[in-house]
C-alpha positions, 0 to 999 in steps of 0.5 A: 603599209598593210603588206602581209608578212605572214609567210616571212614570219612563218619561215623565221619561226620555223628556222628558230625552231630547227636551230633549237631542235638541232642544238638541244636548246630548251629555253629562249629569251625573246623580245616582249611585245614583238608580233613574232616573239612576244611570249605574253604580249604583242602589238595589236597591229594598229601601229599605235604602241598598243600591247595586248596579251597573246603570243607572237608566231615564233613564241607560239611555235617554240612553246608548242615544241617544248621551249621554255620562254622568258621575255628580256623584262621577265627573266628569273633573278639568277639569269639577270646577274 
């Protein structure tokens, strides 16, 4: 509906980073394509299902703070087992 949810996404990303730091988490599995969690692809915002290269807000914040990111489709073979 065009509502700007940036503040909510930012709060969520900051909360996720705080938990990672608090618990010594060094890697995260995030949802591919999510506007917040996409680590290599995100939806383009047109609500057509189109994905474009890019990082979501939480993914960028976690990555910038040293958290290794994986999407659920790009997990290393030893993690999938």
